[in-house]
mmCIF file of the N, C-alpha and C atoms, coordinates in Angstrom:
data_MODEL
# 
_entry.id   MODEL 
# 
loop_
_atom_site.group_PDB 
_atom_site.id 
_atom_site.type_symbol 
_atom_site.label_atom_id 
_atom_site.label_alt_id 
_atom_site.label_comp_id 
_atom_site.label_asym_id 
_atom_site.label_entity_id 
_atom_site.label_seq_id 
_atom_site.pdbx_PDB_ins_code 
_atom_site.Cartn_x 
_atom_site.Cartn_y 
_atom_site.Cartn_z 
_atom_site.occupancy 
_atom_site.B_iso_or_equiv 
_atom_site.pdbx_formal_charge 
_atom_site.auth_seq_id 
_atom_site.auth_comp_id 
_atom_site.auth_asym_id 
_atom_site.auth_atom_id 
_atom_site.pdbx_PDB_model_num 
ATOM 1   N N  . MET A 1 1  ? -1.572  20.340  24.091 1.00 0.00 ? 1  MET A N  1 
ATOM 2   C CA . MET A 1 1  ? 0.003   19.933  23.997 1.00 0.00 ? 1  MET A CA 1 
ATOM 3   C C  . MET A 1 1  ? 0.252   19.799  22.522 1.00 0.00 ? 1  MET A C  1 
ATOM 4   N N  . ASN A 1 2  ? 1.402   20.327  22.252 1.00 0.00 ? 2  ASN A N  1 
ATOM 5   C CA . ASN A 1 2  ? 1.906   20.216  20.658 1.00 0.00 ? 2  ASN A CA 1 
ATOM 6   C C  . ASN A 1 2  ? 2.786   19.336  20.714 1.00 0.00 ? 2  ASN A C  1 
ATOM 7   N N  . PRO A 1 3  ? 2.861   18.517  19.892 1.00 0.00 ? 3  PRO A N  1 
ATOM 8   C CA . PRO A 1 3  ? 3.716   17.160  19.523 1.00 0.00 ? 3  PRO A CA 1 
ATOM 9   C C  . PRO A 1 3  ? 4.826   17.582  19.031 1.00 0.00 ? 3  PRO A C  1 
ATOM 10  N N  . THR A 1 4  ? 6.117   17.128  19.545 1.00 0.00 ? 4  THR A N  1 
ATOM 11  C CA . THR A 1 4  ? 7.165   17.377  18.994 1.00 0.00 ? 4  THR A CA 1 
ATOM 12  C C  . THR A 1 4  ? 7.355   16.635  17.540 1.00 0.00 ? 4  THR A C  1 
ATOM 13  N N  . ILE A 1 5  ? 8.690   17.227  17.094 1.00 0.00 ? 5  ILE A N  1 
ATOM 14  C CA . ILE A 1 5  ? 9.057   16.355  15.882 1.00 0.00 ? 5  ILE A CA 1 
ATOM 15  C C  . ILE A 1 5  ? 9.381   14.662  15.817 1.00 0.00 ? 5  ILE A C  1 
ATOM 16  N N  . ASP A 1 6  ? 9.714   14.481  17.018 1.00 0.00 ? 6  ASP A N  1 
ATOM 17  C CA . ASP A 1 6  ? 10.044  13.137  17.413 1.00 0.00 ? 6  ASP A CA 1 
ATOM 18  C C  . ASP A 1 6  ? 8.713   12.210  17.760 1.00 0.00 ? 6  ASP A C  1 
ATOM 19  N N  . ASP A 1 7  ? 7.953   13.158  18.293 1.00 0.00 ? 7  ASP A N  1 
ATOM 20  C CA . ASP A 1 7  ? 6.498   12.401  18.440 1.00 0.00 ? 7  ASP A CA 1 
ATOM 21  C C  . ASP A 1 7  ? 5.884   12.065  17.144 1.00 0.00 ? 7  ASP A C  1 
ATOM 22  N N  . LEU A 1 8  ? 5.945   13.051  16.218 1.00 0.00 ? 8  LEU A N  1 
ATOM 23  C CA . LEU A 1 8  ? 5.427   12.972  14.704 1.00 0.00 ? 8  LEU A CA 1 
ATOM 24  C C  . LEU A 1 8  ? 5.753   11.913  14.118 1.00 0.00 ? 8  LEU A C  1 
ATOM 25  N N  . LEU A 1 9  ? 7.487   11.844  14.179 1.00 0.00 ? 9  LEU A N  1 
ATOM 26  C CA . LEU A 1 9  ? 8.229   10.751  13.594 1.00 0.00 ? 9  LEU A CA 1 
ATOM 27  C C  . LEU A 1 9  ? 7.784   9.326   13.991 1.00 0.00 ? 9  LEU A C  1 
ATOM 28  N N  . ARG A 1 10 ? 7.565   9.291   15.368 1.00 0.00 ? 10 ARG A N  1 
ATOM 29  C CA . ARG A 1 10 ? 7.196   8.064   16.198 1.00 0.00 ? 10 ARG A CA 1 
ATOM 30  C C  . ARG A 1 10 ? 5.846   7.591   15.361 1.00 0.00 ? 10 ARG A C  1 
ATOM 31  N N  . MET A 1 11 ? 4.620   8.573   15.540 1.00 0.00 ? 11 MET A N  1 
ATOM 32  C CA . MET A 1 11 ? 3.596   8.214   14.885 1.00 0.00 ? 11 MET A CA 1 
ATOM 33  C C  . MET A 1 11 ? 3.569   7.741   13.783 1.00 0.00 ? 11 MET A C  1 
ATOM 34  N N  . ILE A 1 12 ? 4.219   8.548   12.803 1.00 0.00 ? 12 ILE A N  1 
ATOM 35  C CA . ILE A 1 12 ? 4.527   8.163   11.254 1.00 0.00 ? 12 ILE A CA 1 
ATOM 36  C C  . ILE A 1 12 ? 5.314   6.515   11.101 1.00 0.00 ? 12 ILE A C  1 
ATOM 37  N N  . GLY A 1 13 ? 6.147   6.197   11.907 1.00 0.00 ? 13 GLY A N  1 
ATOM 38  C CA . GLY A 1 13 ? 6.603   5.066   11.835 1.00 0.00 ? 13 GLY A CA 1 
ATOM 39  C C  . GLY A 1 13 ? 5.932   3.864   12.019 1.00 0.00 ? 13 GLY A C  1 
ATOM 40  N N  . GLN A 1 14 ? 4.877   4.229   13.435 1.00 0.00 ? 14 GLN A N  1 
ATOM 41  C CA . GLN A 1 14 ? 3.821   3.195   13.711 1.00 0.00 ? 14 GLN A CA 1 
ATOM 42  C C  . GLN A 1 14 ? 3.018   2.847   12.904 1.00 0.00 ? 14 GLN A C  1 
ATOM 43  N N  . LEU A 1 15 ? 2.636   4.315   12.287 1.00 0.00 ? 15 LEU A N  1 
ATOM 44  C CA . LEU A 1 15 ? 1.447   3.861   10.911 1.00 0.00 ? 15 LEU A CA 1 
ATOM 45  C C  . LEU A 1 15 ? 2.006   2.957   9.808  1.00 0.00 ? 15 LEU A C  1 
ATOM 46  N N  . TYR A 1 16 ? 3.421   3.412   9.528  1.00 0.00 ? 16 TYR A N  1 
ATOM 47  C CA . TYR A 1 16 ? 3.850   2.726   8.585  1.00 0.00 ? 16 TYR A CA 1 
ATOM 48  C C  . TYR A 1 16 ? 3.977   1.361   8.853  1.00 0.00 ? 16 TYR A C  1 
ATOM 49  N N  . VAL A 1 17 ? 4.187   0.851   10.110 1.00 0.00 ? 17 VAL A N  1 
ATOM 50  C CA . VAL A 1 17 ? 4.399   -0.415  10.402 1.00 0.00 ? 17 VAL A CA 1 
ATOM 51  C C  . VAL A 1 17 ? 3.183   -1.266  10.394 1.00 0.00 ? 17 VAL A C  1 
ATOM 52  N N  . GLU A 1 18 ? 2.210   -0.456  10.927 1.00 0.00 ? 18 GLU A N  1 
ATOM 53  C CA . GLU A 1 18 ? 0.538   -1.004  10.805 1.00 0.00 ? 18 GLU A CA 1 
ATOM 54  C C  . GLU A 1 18 ? 0.098   -1.192  9.465  1.00 0.00 ? 18 GLU A C  1 
ATOM 55  N N  . ASN A 1 19 ? 0.443   -0.189  8.574  1.00 0.00 ? 19 ASN A N  1 
ATOM 56  C CA . ASN A 1 19 ? 0.003   -0.118  7.077  1.00 0.00 ? 19 ASN A CA 1 
ATOM 57  C C  . ASN A 1 19 ? 0.769   -1.301  6.669  1.00 0.00 ? 19 ASN A C  1 
ATOM 58  N N  . GLY A 1 20 ? 2.270   -1.657  6.586  1.00 0.00 ? 20 GLY A N  1 
ATOM 59  C CA . GLY A 1 20 ? 2.737   -3.108  6.100  1.00 0.00 ? 20 GLY A CA 1 
ATOM 60  C C  . GLY A 1 20 ? 2.205   -4.319  6.640  1.00 0.00 ? 20 GLY A C  1 
ATOM 61  N N  . MET A 1 21 ? 1.703   -4.161  7.869  1.00 0.00 ? 21 MET A N  1 
ATOM 62  C CA . MET A 1 21 ? 0.831   -5.554  8.429  1.00 0.00 ? 21 MET A CA 1 
ATOM 63  C C  . MET A 1 21 ? -0.371  -5.631  7.770  1.00 0.00 ? 21 MET A C  1 
ATOM 64  N N  . LEU A 1 22 ? -0.971  -4.627  7.550  1.00 0.00 ? 22 LEU A N  1 
ATOM 65  C CA . LEU A 1 22 ? -2.368  -4.859  7.048  1.00 0.00 ? 22 LEU A CA 1 
ATOM 66  C C  . LEU A 1 22 ? -2.617  -5.115  5.597  1.00 0.00 ? 22 LEU A C  1 
ATOM 67  N N  . ARG A 1 23 ? -1.206  -4.467  4.912  1.00 0.00 ? 23 ARG A N  1 
ATOM 68  C CA . ARG A 1 23 ? -1.147  -5.059  3.468  1.00 0.00 ? 23 ARG A CA 1 
ATOM 69  C C  . ARG A 1 23 ? -0.619  -6.577  3.319  1.00 0.00 ? 23 ARG A C  1 
ATOM 70  N N  . GLN A 1 24 ? 0.117   -7.168  4.262  1.00 0.00 ? 24 GLN A N  1 
ATOM 71  C CA . GLN A 1 24 ? 0.626   -8.591  4.378  1.00 0.00 ? 24 GLN A CA 1 
ATOM 72  C C  . GLN A 1 24 ? -1.022  -9.242  4.433  1.00 0.00 ? 24 GLN A C  1 
ATOM 73  N N  . ARG A 1 25 ? -1.470  -8.823  5.680  1.00 0.00 ? 25 ARG A N  1 
ATOM 74  C CA . ARG A 1 25 ? -2.525  -9.705  5.682  1.00 0.00 ? 25 ARG A CA 1 
ATOM 75  C C  . ARG A 1 25 ? -3.613  -9.672  4.428  1.00 0.00 ? 25 ARG A C  1 
ATOM 76  N N  . LEU A 1 26 ? -3.831  -8.393  3.891  1.00 0.00 ? 26 LEU A N  1 
ATOM 77  C CA . LEU A 1 26 ? -4.615  -8.395  2.795  1.00 0.00 ? 26 LEU A CA 1 
ATOM 78  C C  . LEU A 1 26 ? -4.389  -9.463  1.691  1.00 0.00 ? 26 LEU A C  1 
ATOM 79  N N  . GLY A 1 27 ? -2.673  -9.530  1.407  1.00 0.00 ? 27 GLY A N  1 
ATOM 80  C CA . GLY A 1 27 ? -2.361  -10.146 0.550  1.00 0.00 ? 27 GLY A CA 1 
ATOM 81  C C  . GLY A 1 27 ? -2.550  -11.923 0.911  1.00 0.00 ? 27 GLY A C  1 
ATOM 82  N N  . GLN A 1 28 ? -2.581  -12.034 2.241  1.00 0.00 ? 28 GLN A N  1 
ATOM 83  C CA . GLN A 1 28 ? -2.978  -13.468 2.581  1.00 0.00 ? 28 GLN A CA 1 
ATOM 84  C C  . GLN A 1 28 ? -4.446  -13.683 2.284  1.00 0.00 ? 28 GLN A C  1 
ATOM 85  N N  . LEU A 1 29 ? -5.098  -12.873 2.672  1.00 0.00 ? 29 LEU A N  1 
ATOM 86  C CA . LEU A 1 29 ? -6.804  -13.048 2.605  1.00 0.00 ? 29 LEU A CA 1 
ATOM 87  C C  . LEU A 1 29 ? -6.979  -13.172 0.905  1.00 0.00 ? 29 LEU A C  1 
ATOM 88  N N  . GLU A 1 30 ? -6.277  -12.603 0.124  1.00 0.00 ? 30 GLU A N  1 
ATOM 89  C CA . GLU A 1 30 ? -6.533  -12.395 -1.311 1.00 0.00 ? 30 GLU A CA 1 
ATOM 90  C C  . GLU A 1 30 ? -6.122  -13.934 -2.014 1.00 0.00 ? 30 GLU A C  1 
ATOM 91  N N  . GLN A 1 31 ? -4.763  -14.238 -1.348 1.00 0.00 ? 31 GLN A N  1 
ATOM 92  C CA . GLN A 1 31 ? -4.161  -15.834 -1.839 1.00 0.00 ? 31 GLN A CA 1 
ATOM 93  C C  . GLN A 1 31 ? -5.453  -16.683 -1.180 1.00 0.00 ? 31 GLN A C  1 
ATOM 94  N N  . ALA A 1 32 ? -5.960  -16.649 -0.071 1.00 0.00 ? 32 ALA A N  1 
ATOM 95  C CA . ALA A 1 32 ? -6.631  -17.847 0.184  1.00 0.00 ? 32 ALA A CA 1 
ATOM 96  C C  . ALA A 1 32 ? -8.342  -17.697 -0.150 1.00 0.00 ? 32 ALA A C  1 
ATOM 97  N N  . GLY A 1 33 ? -8.665  -16.480 -0.817 1.00 0.00 ? 33 GLY A N  1 
ATOM 98  C CA . GLY A 1 33 ? -9.741  -16.249 -1.744 1.00 0.00 ? 33 GLY A CA 1 
ATOM 99  C C  . GLY A 1 33 ? -9.465  -17.020 -3.070 1.00 0.00 ? 33 GLY A C  1 
ATOM 100 N N  . LYS A 1 34 ? -8.473  -17.038 -3.619 1.00 0.00 ? 34 LYS A N  1 
ATOM 101 C CA . LYS A 1 34 ? -8.053  -17.701 -4.872 1.00 0.00 ? 34 LYS A CA 1 
ATOM 102 C C  . LYS A 1 34 ? -7.732  -18.995 -4.882 1.00 0.00 ? 34 LYS A C  1 
ATOM 103 N N  . LYS A 1 35 ? -7.642  -19.660 -3.659 1.00 0.00 ? 35 LYS A N  1 
ATOM 104 C CA . LYS A 1 35 ? -7.515  -20.909 -3.440 1.00 0.00 ? 35 LYS A CA 1 
ATOM 105 C C  . LYS A 1 35 ? -8.867  -21.495 -3.071 1.00 0.00 ? 35 LYS A C  1 
ATOM 106 N N  . LYS A 1 36 ? -9.696  -20.837 -3.167 1.00 0.00 ? 36 LYS A N  1 
ATOM 107 C CA . LYS A 1 36 ? -11.342 -21.120 -2.426 1.00 0.00 ? 36 LYS A CA 1 
ATOM 108 C C  . LYS A 1 36 ? -11.208 -21.824 -1.218 1.00 0.00 ? 36 LYS A C  1 
ATOM 109 N N  . ALA A 1 37 ? -11.268 -21.232 -0.179 1.00 0.00 ? 37 ALA A N  1 
ATOM 110 C CA . ALA A 1 37 ? -10.969 -22.069 1.300  1.00 0.00 ? 37 ALA A CA 1 
ATOM 111 C C  . ALA A 1 37 ? -12.313 -23.073 1.258  1.00 0.00 ? 37 ALA A C  1 
ATOM 112 N N  . PRO A 1 38 ? -11.926 -24.163 2.092  1.00 0.00 ? 38 PRO A N  1 
ATOM 113 C CA . PRO A 1 38 ? -12.987 -24.986 2.141  1.00 0.00 ? 38 PRO A CA 1 
ATOM 114 C C  . PRO A 1 38 ? -13.788 -24.786 3.158  1.00 0.00 ? 38 PRO A C  1 
ATOM 115 N N  . PRO A 1 39 ? -15.285 -24.978 3.120  1.00 0.00 ? 39 PRO A N  1 
ATOM 116 C CA . PRO A 1 39 ? -16.047 -24.638 4.470  1.00 0.00 ? 39 PRO A CA 1 
ATOM 117 C C  . PRO A 1 39 ? -15.664 -25.321 5.526  1.00 0.00 ? 39 PRO A C  1 
ATOM 118 N N  . LEU A 1 40 ? -15.951 -24.708 6.488  1.00 0.00 ? 40 LEU A N  1 
ATOM 119 C CA . LEU A 1 40 ? -15.864 -25.147 7.889  1.00 0.00 ? 40 LEU A CA 1 
ATOM 120 C C  . LEU A 1 40 ? -16.740 -26.350 8.189  1.00 0.00 ? 40 LEU A C  1 
ATOM 121 N N  . LYS A 1 41 ? -16.438 -27.385 8.643  1.00 0.00 ? 41 LYS A N  1 
ATOM 122 C CA . LYS A 1 41 ? -16.975 -28.221 9.119  1.00 0.00 ? 41 LYS A CA 1 
ATOM 123 C C  . LYS A 1 41 ? -17.557 -28.222 10.343 1.00 0.00 ? 41 LYS A C  1 
ATOM 124 N N  . VAL A 1 42 ? -18.909 -28.440 10.665 1.00 0.00 ? 42 VAL A N  1 
ATOM 125 C CA . VAL A 1 42 ? -19.279 -28.748 12.137 1.00 0.00 ? 42 VAL A CA 1 
ATOM 126 C C  . VAL A 1 42 ? -19.357 -30.096 12.675 1.00 0.00 ? 42 VAL A C  1 
ATOM 127 N N  . VAL A 1 43 ? -18.434 -29.848 13.875 1.00 0.00 ? 43 VAL A N  1 
ATOM 128 C CA . VAL A 1 43 ? -18.180 -31.299 14.510 1.00 0.00 ? 43 VAL A CA 1 
ATOM 129 C C  . VAL A 1 43 ? -18.977 -31.465 16.180 1.00 0.00 ? 43 VAL A C  1 
ATOM 130 N N  . LYS A 1 44 ? -19.824 -32.142 15.784 1.00 0.00 ? 44 LYS A N  1 
ATOM 131 C CA . LYS A 1 44 ? -20.673 -32.417 17.463 1.00 0.00 ? 44 LYS A CA 1 
ATOM 132 C C  . LYS A 1 44 ? -20.095 -33.323 18.163 1.00 0.00 ? 44 LYS A C  1 
ATOM 133 N N  . LYS A 1 45 ? -19.875 -33.116 19.140 1.00 0.00 ? 45 LYS A N  1 
ATOM 134 C CA . LYS A 1 45 ? -19.073 -33.535 20.378 1.00 0.00 ? 45 LYS A CA 1 
ATOM 135 C C  . LYS A 1 45 ? -20.337 -34.421 21.296 1.00 0.00 ? 45 LYS A C  1 
ATOM 136 N N  . ASN A 1 46 ? -19.918 -35.169 22.151 1.00 0.00 ? 46 ASN A N  1 
ATOM 137 C CA . ASN A 1 46 ? -21.072 -36.094 22.887 1.00 0.00 ? 46 ASN A CA 1 
ATOM 138 C C  . ASN A 1 46 ? -21.891 -35.380 23.766 1.00 0.00 ? 46 ASN A C  1 
ATOM 139 N N  . ASP A 1 47 ? -21.270 -34.089 24.576 1.00 0.00 ? 47 ASP A N  1 
ATOM 140 C CA . ASP A 1 47 ? -21.894 -33.476 25.324 1.00 0.00 ? 47 ASP A CA 1 
ATOM 141 C C  . ASP A 1 47 ? -22.609 -32.183 24.515 1.00 0.00 ? 47 ASP A C  1 
ATOM 142 N N  . GLY A 1 48 ? -22.747 -32.428 23.334 1.00 0.00 ? 48 GLY A N  1 
ATOM 143 C CA . GLY A 1 48 ? -23.606 -31.369 22.691 1.00 0.00 ? 48 GLY A CA 1 
ATOM 144 C C  . GLY A 1 48 ? -22.912 -29.841 22.267 1.00 0.00 ? 48 GLY A C  1 
ATOM 145 N N  . ASP A 1 49 ? -21.811 -29.807 22.643 1.00 0.00 ? 49 ASP A N  1 
ATOM 146 C CA . ASP A 1 49 ? -20.735 -28.401 22.140 1.00 0.00 ? 49 ASP A CA 1 
ATOM 147 C C  . ASP A 1 49 ? -20.622 -28.555 20.706 1.00 0.00 ? 49 ASP A C  1 
ATOM 148 N N  . ILE A 1 50 ? -20.726 -27.400 19.983 1.00 0.00 ? 50 ILE A N  1 
ATOM 149 C CA . ILE A 1 50 ? -20.555 -27.538 18.710 1.00 0.00 ? 50 ILE A CA 1 
ATOM 150 C C  . ILE A 1 50 ? -19.040 -26.780 18.396 1.00 0.00 ? 50 ILE A C  1 
ATOM 151 N N  . GLN A 1 51 ? -18.463 -26.993 17.530 1.00 0.00 ? 51 GLN A N  1 
ATOM 152 C CA . GLN A 1 51 ? -16.981 -26.711 17.516 1.00 0.00 ? 51 GLN A CA 1 
ATOM 153 C C  . GLN A 1 51 ? -16.685 -26.794 15.910 1.00 0.00 ? 51 GLN A C  1 
ATOM 154 N N  . ALA A 1 52 ? -16.140 -25.464 15.577 1.00 0.00 ? 52 ALA A N  1 
ATOM 155 C CA . ALA A 1 52 ? -15.907 -25.590 13.950 1.00 0.00 ? 52 ALA A CA 1 
ATOM 156 C C  . ALA A 1 52 ? -14.329 -26.335 13.593 1.00 0.00 ? 52 ALA A C  1 
# 
Protein backbone atom coordinates (compact mmCIF):
# COMPACT_ATOMS: atom_id res chain seq x y z
CA MET A 1 0.00 0.00 0.00
CA ASN A 2 1.40 3.38 -1.00
CA PRO A 3 0.48 6.30 1.25
CA THR A 4 -0.96 9.34 -0.46
CA ILE A 5 0.31 12.88 0.04
CA ASP A 6 -2.64 13.48 2.37
CA ASP A 7 -1.67 10.43 4.44
CA LEU A 8 1.91 11.66 4.71
CA LEU A 9 0.81 15.16 5.69
CA ARG A 10 -1.49 13.72 8.34
CA MET A 11 1.36 11.60 9.73
CA ILE A 12 3.71 14.59 9.77
CA GLY A 13 1.06 16.65 11.56
CA GLN A 14 0.60 13.91 14.16
CA LEU A 15 4.35 13.69 14.77
CA TYR A 16 4.54 17.48 15.03
CA VAL A 17 1.82 17.47 17.71
CA GLU A 18 3.45 14.60 19.62
CA ASN A 19 6.83 16.32 19.44
CA GLY A 20 5.30 19.50 20.87
CA MET A 21 3.68 17.60 23.73
CA LEU A 22 6.93 15.78 24.53
CA ARG A 23 8.89 19.04 24.51
CA GLN A 24 6.33 20.59 26.84
CA ARG A 25 6.56 17.59 29.20
CA LEU A 26 10.36 17.75 29.12
CA GLY A 27 10.19 21.42 30.07
CA GLN A 28 7.92 20.59 33.00
CA LEU A 29 10.28 17.85 34.18
CA GLU A 30 13.27 20.18 33.91
CA GLN A 31 11.45 22.82 35.97
CA ALA A 32 10.50 20.21 38.57
CA GLY A 33 14.11 19.02 38.70
CA LYS A 34 15.34 22.54 39.37
CA LYS A 35 12.87 22.97 42.21
CA LYS A 36 14.16 19.79 43.86
CA ALA A 37 10.92 17.89 44.22
CA PRO A 38 10.16 16.81 47.78
CA PRO A 39 10.48 13.08 48.49
CA LEU A 40 7.32 10.98 48.55
CA LYS A 41 5.90 10.44 51.98
CA VAL A 42 4.76 6.93 52.80
CA VAL A 43 1.47 6.90 54.67
CA LYS A 44 0.33 3.76 56.42
CA LYS A 45 -3.37 3.20 56.90
CA ASN A 46 -4.92 1.02 59.57
CA ASP A 47 -5.66 -1.75 57.05
CA GLY A 48 -1.98 -2.04 56.16
CA ASP A 49 -2.20 -0.55 52.66
CA ILE A 50 0.71 1.72 51.77
CA GLN A 51 0.06 4.76 49.59
CA ALA A 52 2.38 7.45 48.36
